[in-house]
C-alpha positions in Angstrom: -73.5 6.6 22.4 -76.1 8.7 24.1 -78.5 10.8 22.2 -80.0 14.1 23.3 -83.4 15.5 22.6 -83.9 19.2 22.3 -87.1 21.0 23.1 -86.2 24.7 23.1 -82.7 26.3 23.2 -81.5 27.0 26.7 -78.8 29.6 27.4 -75.4 28.5 28.6 -73.3 31.7 28.6 -70.4 30.2 30.6 -67.3 29.5 28.7 -68.0 26.2 26.9 -65.6 23.3 26.2 -65.6 24.3 22.5 -64.6 27.9 23.1 -61.4 27.4 21.0 -63.3 25.6 18.3 -66.1 28.0 17.4 -65.7 31.7 16.8 -68.2 32.7 19.6 -67.8 36.4 19.0 -69.4 36.0 15.6 -71.5 32.9 16.3 -72.7 32.9 20.0 -74.2 29.4 20.0 -73.5 29.1 23.7 -76.0 32.0 24.5 -78.9 31.7 22.1 -81.2 33.6 24.4 -79.1 36.8 24.0 -79.9 39.4 21.4 -76.9 38.3 19.3 -78.0 34.6 19.6 -81.5 35.4 18.5 -80.3 37.5 15.6 -78.0 34.6 14.5 -80.9 32.2 14.5 -83.1 34.6 12.5 -80.2 35.2 10.0 -79.8 31.5 9.4 -83.6 31.0 9.0 -83.8 33.8 6.5 -80.9 32.4 4.5 -82.5 28.9 4.4 -85.8 30.4 3.2 -84.2 32.6 0.5 -81.2 30.6 -0.7 -82.0 27.0 0.4 -78.8 26.9 2.4 -77.3 28.7 5.4 -73.6 29.3 5.1 -71.5 30.5 8.1 -68.0 31.2 7.0 -65.3 31.2 9.8 -67.6 29.3 12.2 -64.8 26.9 13.0 -61.5 28.6 14.2 -58.4 28.3 12.1 -56.6 26.3 14.8 -59.4 23.8 15.0 -59.5 23.5 11.2 -55.8 22.8 11.1 -56.2 20.1 13.8 -59.0 18.4 11.9 -56.9 18.4 8.7 -54.0 16.8 10.6 -56.3 14.2 12.1 -57.8 13.4 8.6 -54.4 12.9 7.1 -53.4 10.6 10.0 -56.4 8.4 9.3 -55.9 7.9 5.6 -55.3 4.2 6.1 -58.7 3.9 8.0 -60.7 5.4 5.1 -63.3 3.3 3.3 -62.9 3.9 -0.4 -66.1 3.9 -2.6 -66.4 4.4 -6.3 -69.8 3.5 -7.8 -72.5 4.6 -10.2 -75.9 5.5 -8.9 -79.0 7.5 -9.8 -79.8 10.8 -8.2 -82.3 9.0 -6.0 -79.9 6.2 -4.9 -82.3 3.7 -6.4 -82.0 1.2 -9.2 -82.2 2.4 -12.7 -85.7 2.5 -14.0 -85.8 0.6 -17.2 -89.3 1.7 -18.0 -88.4 5.4 -18.7 -86.3 7.0 -21.5 -82.6 7.0 -21.0 -82.5 10.8 -20.4 -85.1 10.6 -17.6 -83.7 11.3 -14.1 -84.7 7.9 -12.9 -82.5 6.3 -15.6 -79.7 8.8 -15.5 -76.5 7.4 -13.9 -73.9 9.5 -12.1 -70.7 8.6 -10.3 -69.6 9.0 -6.7 -66.0 8.2 -5.5 -64.6 9.2 -2.1 -62.7 8.2 1.0 -64.9 8.0 4.1 -63.5 7.9 7.7 -66.0 6.6 10.2 -66.9 8.3 13.5 -65.3 5.6 15.7 -61.9 6.3 14.2 -62.1 10.0 15.0 -60.2 10.7 18.3 -62.4 11.6 21.3 -60.5 14.9 21.7 -60.8 15.9 18.0 -62.2 19.4 17.8 -65.2 18.5 15.7 -66.1 15.5 17.9 -66.0 17.8 20.9 -68.3 20.3 19.2 -70.6 17.6 17.7 -71.1 16.0 21.1 -72.1 19.3 22.7 -75.7 20.1 23.4 -75.2 23.7 22.4 -74.6 22.9 18.8 -77.7 20.6 18.8 -79.7 23.4 20.4 -78.5 25.8 17.7 -79.4 23.6 14.8 -82.7 22.7 16.2 -83.6 26.3 16.7 -82.6 27.3 13.1 -84.6 24.4 11.7 -87.5 25.1 14.0 -87.5 21.6 15.4 -89.2 20.9 18.7 -87.0 17.8 19.2 -83.6 17.0 17.6 -81.3 14.1 18.2 -77.7 13.4 17.5 -77.2 10.1 15.6 -76.7 7.0 17.7 -74.7 5.4 14.9 -71.1 4.7 15.9 -69.9 5.0 12.3 -72.1 7.6 10.7 -72.8 10.2 13.4 -69.9 12.4 12.4 -67.6 11.4 9.6 -64.7 12.8 7.6 -64.8 12.7 3.8 -61.7 13.2 1.6 -62.0 13.6 -2.1 -58.6 12.9 -3.8 -57.9 13.8 -7.5 -60.3 12.1 -9.8 -63.0 11.6 -7.1 -66.3 13.3 -7.0 -69.8 13.2 -5.5 -72.5 12.9 -8.2 -75.7 14.8 -8.4 -78.2 13.4 -5.8 -81.0 14.1 -3.3 -80.5 13.2 0.3 -82.9 10.9 2.0 -82.8 13.0 5.2 -84.6 16.3 5.3 -81.5 18.4 6.0 -77.7 18.1 6.0 -75.0 19.8 8.1 -71.5 20.0 6.8 -68.2 21.6 7.9 -65.4 22.5 5.4 -61.8 22.0 6.3 -59.8 22.1 3.1 -60.8 22.9 -0.5 -59.3 21.0 -3.4 -56.5 22.6 -5.4 -58.8 22.4 -8.4 -62.4 21.4 -8.7 -64.2 19.9 -5.8 -66.9 22.6 -5.9 -70.1 22.1 -4.0 -73.0 22.8 -6.3 -76.7 22.7 -5.4 -80.1 23.6 -6.8 -82.5 24.6 -4.0 -86.1 23.5 -3.9 -85.7 21.5 -7.1 -88.5 19.2 -6.1 -91.3 19.2 -3.5 -92.8 16.8 -1.1 -95.6 16.1 -3.6 -93.9 16.8 -7.0 -90.7 15.2 -8.2 -90.4 17.9 -10.9 -88.6 15.5 -13.3 -88.4 18.1 -16.2 -86.5 20.5 -13.9 -84.2 17.8 -12.6 -83.5 16.6 -16.1 -82.4 20.1 -17.2 -79.8 20.2 -14.4 -78.5 16.8 -15.3 -78.2 18.1 -18.9 -75.8 20.8 -17.6 -78.3 23.7 -17.5 -76.5 26.1 -15.2 -79.4 28.6 -14.7 -80.4 27.5 -11.2 -77.1 26.1 -10.0 -75.6 27.8 -6.9 -72.2 27.4 -5.2 -71.7 26.6 -1.5 -68.7 28.3 0.0 -65.5 26.1 0.2 -63.8 28.4 2.7 -62.1 26.5 5.5 -64.1 26.7 8.7 -67.5 27.1 7.0 -70.5 25.4 8.7 -73.4 25.0 6.2 -76.8 23.4 6.4 -79.3 22.9 3.6 -82.4 21.0 2.8 -80.8 18.1 1.0 -84.1 16.2 0.5 -85.3 18.8 -1.9 -82.1 20.4 -3.1 -80.1 18.3 -5.6 -76.4 18.7 -5.0 -73.0 17.4 -5.9 -69.2 17.9 -5.5 -67.5 18.4 -8.9 -64.5 16.2 -9.8 -61.3 17.0 -7.9 -58.0 17.8 -9.6 -54.6 18.9 -8.5 -52.5 17.6 -5.6 -54.6 18.8 -2.6 -57.7 16.7 -1.6 -60.9 18.2 -0.5 -61.7 17.5 3.2 -65.0 18.0 5.0 -67.2 16.5 7.6 -70.9 15.6 7.7 -72.8 15.9 11.0 -75.8 13.7 11.3 -79.0 14.6 13.2 -82.5 13.4 13.1 -86.0 14.0 14.6 -86.2 10.5 16.0 -84.0 9.0 18.8 -81.6 6.1 18.3 -81.1 6.8 14.6 -78.7 4.4 12.8 -77.9 3.3 9.3 -79.2 -0.1 8.2 -76.5 -2.8 7.7 -76.7 -2.6 3.9 -76.0 1.2 3.8 -73.4 0.9 6.5 -71.4 -1.6 4.5 -71.7 0.5 1.4 -70.4 3.7 3.1 -68.0 2.2 5.6 -67.3 -1.4 4.6 -68.7 -2.7 7.9 -71.7 -2.5 10.2 -72.2 -0.7 13.5 -71.8 -4.0 15.2 -68.2 -4.3 14.0 -66.1 -1.9 16.0 -63.0 -0.2 14.7 
């Protein structure tokens, strides 16, 4: 899969291939040099600075959301099921610290993950993800001089389903930022909770992390679960989770992977953990 570098957003006002996927009247990512495009970028940058997350409800059109839900349901037999304990850092438990310390605290993550190479080429989100315009938009909001789509055939764009009893435990991402698209909220639970700027590049802020793990709600925020929402947040510094799902309807979303280096891929160990195979093993 080819990767694309982005230096500065370039206008492309002609009707794009994703015109039925994105609500371009509200979110003109095809014309970022316009007044509306520049205002959108500024709006997103302000939200990231103030809230630690940028949430764009209705970014994906209802028909595209419905198509992605149908595709996700058709791929249930392709999903890799994980259910495992881990620390918020995805590192081994530190036996040298007290049990309540964040590096010893264990949470649970259980989910169904559908790899990129199972998603049909004409799937709405695959069409959008593979467009340069979306990459331009994300790079502009994040003020990145260069941004690349993942070269990983499994992890570049994936679909995650959380069935009743499943959840995503509190954790920090290893990547600087995360991009998600919501298709379907759970009937009950399945809330995306996050605490922005909980740690810094130079300070792990263990006391503050421990308070959140002990169910202190004072700094916890909710990310919108409305279908069609595009959200991005600084997951390396914002601890986040998906609460346990209940009821008959699963939670369905996608994660879009980008990086500041070309040819970005998972290592084989992580790939087997998330997808049950490596990128050298095609679907």
